[in-house]
C-alpha positions in Angstrom: 119.6 -15.7 56.0 122.3 -15.4 53.5 122.9 -19.2 53.8 119.2 -19.9 53.1 119.2 -17.8 49.9 122.4 -19.4 48.7 121.0 -22.9 49.3 117.7 -22.1 47.5 119.4 -20.7 44.5 121.6 -23.8 44.2 118.6 -26.1 44.4 116.8 -24.1 41.7 119.8 -24.1 39.4 120.3 -27.9 39.9 116.6 -28.7 39.3 116.5 -26.6 36.1 119.7 -28.2 34.8 118.2 -31.7 35.5 115.0 -31.0 33.7 116.8 -29.6 30.7 119.1 -32.6 30.6 116.0 -34.9 30.8 114.3 -33.1 27.9 117.5 -33.3 25.8 118.0 -37.0 26.5 114.3 -38.1 25.9 113.8 -40.3 22.8 110.4 -39.8 21.1 108.6 -43.0 20.2 108.2 -43.7 16.5 104.7 -42.9 15.0 102.8 -46.1 14.3 101.5 -46.1 10.7 98.5 -48.4 10.1 98.9 -50.9 7.4 97.5 -49.9 4.0 94.0 -51.2 3.3 92.4 -51.9 -0.1 88.9 -50.5 -0.8 86.4 -53.3 -1.4 85.5 -54.0 -5.0 82.3 -52.3 -6.1 79.2 -54.6 -6.2 77.6 -54.7 -9.7 74.1 -53.3 -9.7 71.3 -54.5 -12.0 69.0 -51.6 -11.0 67.7 -49.2 -13.6 66.0 -48.9 -16.9 67.2 -50.7 -20.0 66.3 -51.3 -23.7 67.5 -53.8 -26.3 66.9 -56.1 -29.2 65.9 -59.7 -29.3 66.2 -62.4 -32.0 64.8 -65.9 -31.8 63.1 -68.9 -33.4 59.5 -69.8 -32.6 57.5 -72.9 -32.7 53.7 -72.6 -32.9 50.8 -75.1 -32.6 47.1 -74.8 -33.4 44.2 -76.7 -34.7 41.5 -76.0 -37.3 37.9 -76.6 -36.6 34.4 -75.3 -37.5 31.0 -74.6 -35.9 30.2 -72.9 -32.5 33.1 -73.1 -30.1 35.0 -75.3 -32.6 32.6 -78.2 -31.8 32.8 -79.6 -35.3 35.7 -80.9 -37.4 36.8 -83.7 -35.0 38.0 -86.1 -34.0 40.7 -85.7 -36.7 41.4 -81.9 -36.4 44.1 -80.6 -38.8 46.9 -79.3 -36.6 49.3 -76.9 -38.3 52.8 -76.5 -36.7 54.1 -73.0 -37.4 57.8 -72.2 -37.2 60.2 -69.5 -38.2 62.2 -66.5 -37.1 61.2 -63.5 -35.0 62.9 -60.4 -33.8 62.1 -57.2 -32.1 62.7 -54.6 -29.3 62.6 -54.7 -25.5 62.1 -52.1 -22.8 62.4 -52.9 -19.0 63.2 -51.7 -15.5 64.9 -53.5 -12.6 64.9 -53.0 -8.9 67.5 -54.8 -6.7 67.5 -55.7 -3.0 70.7 -57.6 -2.1 71.0 -60.5 -4.6 67.3 -60.4 -5.6 66.4 -58.5 -8.8 62.8 -57.9 -9.8 61.2 -55.7 -12.4 59.0 -55.5 -15.5 59.7 -56.0 -19.2 57.8 -55.2 -22.4 58.8 -56.5 -25.8 57.3 -56.6 -29.3 58.6 -58.9 -32.1 57.7 -59.3 -35.7 57.5 -63.0 -36.7 57.6 -65.0 -39.8 56.2 -68.3 -38.5 54.3 -70.2 -41.1 52.6 -73.7 -40.9 50.1 -75.9 -42.6 48.3 -79.2 -42.2 46.7 -81.7 -44.5 43.1 -82.6 -45.0 41.9 -85.2 -42.5 39.1 -87.7 -42.5 36.8 -85.3 -40.7 37.9 -81.9 -41.9 38.5 -80.7 -45.5 41.4 -78.3 -45.9 40.5 -77.6 -49.5 43.8 -79.1 -50.7 46.5 -81.5 -49.5 48.0 -79.0 -47.1 45.5 -76.2 -47.2 44.9 -75.6 -43.5 47.3 -72.8 -42.6 48.2 -70.9 -39.5 50.8 -68.1 -39.8 52.1 -66.1 -36.8 53.0 -62.5 -37.7 53.8 -60.9 -34.3 54.1 -61.5 -30.6 53.9 -58.9 -27.8 54.5 -59.6 -24.1 54.3 -57.6 -20.8 55.9 -59.6 -18.0 57.2 -59.4 -14.5 60.7 -60.7 -13.8 62.2 -62.1 -10.6 65.8 -63.1 -10.6 68.8 -63.9 -8.4 72.1 -62.2 -9.2 75.5 -63.7 -8.8 77.7 -60.7 -9.6 77.3 -59.9 -13.2 75.2 -63.0 -14.0 71.4 -63.0 -13.4 69.2 -66.1 -13.4 65.5 -65.2 -13.6 62.0 -66.4 -14.2 59.3 -64.4 -15.9 55.5 -64.4 -16.3 52.8 -62.2 -17.6 50.5 -61.7 -20.6 51.1 -62.1 -24.3 49.3 -61.0 -27.5 49.9 -63.3 -30.5 48.6 -62.2 -33.9 48.5 -63.8 -37.3 46.2 -65.1 -40.1 45.0 -68.5 -41.3 42.2 -70.6 -42.7 41.3 -73.0 -45.4 42.9 -72.7 -48.9 40.6 -72.0 -51.8 37.4 -71.5 -49.8 37.8 -67.8 -48.9 40.5 -65.3 -48.1 42.4 -66.2 -45.0 41.3 -64.3 -42.0 43.3 -62.4 -39.4 43.3 -63.2 -35.7 44.8 -62.2 -32.4 44.7 -63.8 -29.1 45.6 -62.9 -25.5 47.2 -65.6 -23.4 49.3 -66.1 -20.3 53.1 -66.4 -21.0 55.9 -67.7 -18.8 59.6 -68.5 -19.2 63.1 -68.8 -17.8 66.3 -67.0 -18.7 69.9 -66.0 -17.9 71.5 -62.6 -18.4 75.2 -61.7 -18.2 76.6 -58.1 -18.1 79.9 -58.0 -19.9 80.3 -54.2 -19.3 78.7 -51.8 -16.7 76.1 -50.9 -19.3 75.7 -53.8 -21.7 74.5 -57.3 -21.2 73.5 -60.4 -23.2 70.6 -62.8 -22.4 69.1 -66.1 -23.5 65.6 -67.1 -22.6 62.7 -69.3 -23.5 59.1 -68.2 -23.4 55.9 -70.2 -23.8 52.3 -69.0 -24.2 49.4 -71.2 -23.0 46.9 -72.4 -25.6 44.1 -70.0 -26.4 41.1 -69.7 -28.7 38.9 -70.3 -30.6 39.0 -67.5 -33.2 36.9 -67.4 -36.3 38.9 -66.7 -39.5 36.4 -67.5 -42.3 32.7 -67.0 -41.8 31.4 -68.6 -44.9 33.8 -71.5 -45.6 32.6 -73.9 -42.9 29.4 -74.7 -41.0 28.0 -71.7 -39.3 29.4 -69.6 -37.7 32.4 -70.5 -39.9 35.9 -71.9 -39.9 38.0 -71.3 -36.7 41.4 -71.8 -35.2 41.9 -72.7 -31.5 44.5 -74.0 -29.1 47.0 -71.4 -30.5 50.3 -71.5 -28.6 53.8 -70.3 -29.2 57.2 -71.3 -27.8 60.2 -69.1 -28.6 63.9 -69.4 -27.8 65.7 -66.2 -28.2 68.8 -64.2 -27.4 69.0 -60.5 -26.7 71.4 -57.5 -26.2 70.4 -54.9 -23.6 71.8 -51.5 -22.9 71.3 -49.8 -19.5 70.2 -46.1 -19.7 
C-alpha cells in the first residue's frame, strides 16, 4: 500500500511539472491586424430645393396682321425680330435616383427685347419701321429630367411659358399690351463647384402662339393683331441649394 501511494504521488508531481513547463514554453501566435481600409468617397447628391438668378439674351419673332384670326395683311406680313437682355429669379426642387435626377423649376425674368419691321406691300406700318413687337417678361414652369455624372448634370426640360409685351402700328393708336401662353422646351448643363452652389447654361424655346389683338381701331375690324409670337433665350445661372 505504501508503494502504491508513493508511486501515485510521484506521477502527480511529474504530470504537474510537465504541464507547468509546457505553459511556460508555449509561444503565443501574433495577433493578425487587418490592413487599413479607406472609406469610399461620398457621392454628390443633387436632391433638394434650390433658388438662384439667371441672365440671358433673347431672340423673338412675330408677325403683324389684321382682321379676324389675322386673315388680312398677307401675303407680305411685317415680321419684327425682337432681341435684347433678360434676367430674373429661379426656384426649383430635385429628386435623385441613382444617376437620374428629375424635378420641377419655376422662373420669372424681366426682358428688354425690342423689335420692329418695315411697311410691306400688303400691310401699312404707319412709318418705315413702324410695326413693333417688344417683349417685357417671360415666365416658365417646367419639368426637368437629367443624368448626373458626379457634380455635372446634363438635362432636358419642358413645360409651359407666359410671354408678355406690347406692340402695334406706329402713329395709328397707342400700342397695346399682350400676353401669350405657349409650350416651352430646352436643354442645359449644370455643374456644382461646391456642395451648395452650382452654375448652369441652358437654351429655352417657346413654340409660336397667337393671334393677339393689340389695336382695335387701327386696322380692319376687329383690329390690328400680332401672332406667331416665339422666344428663344440662351442664359446662364447661379443656383444655391437650401
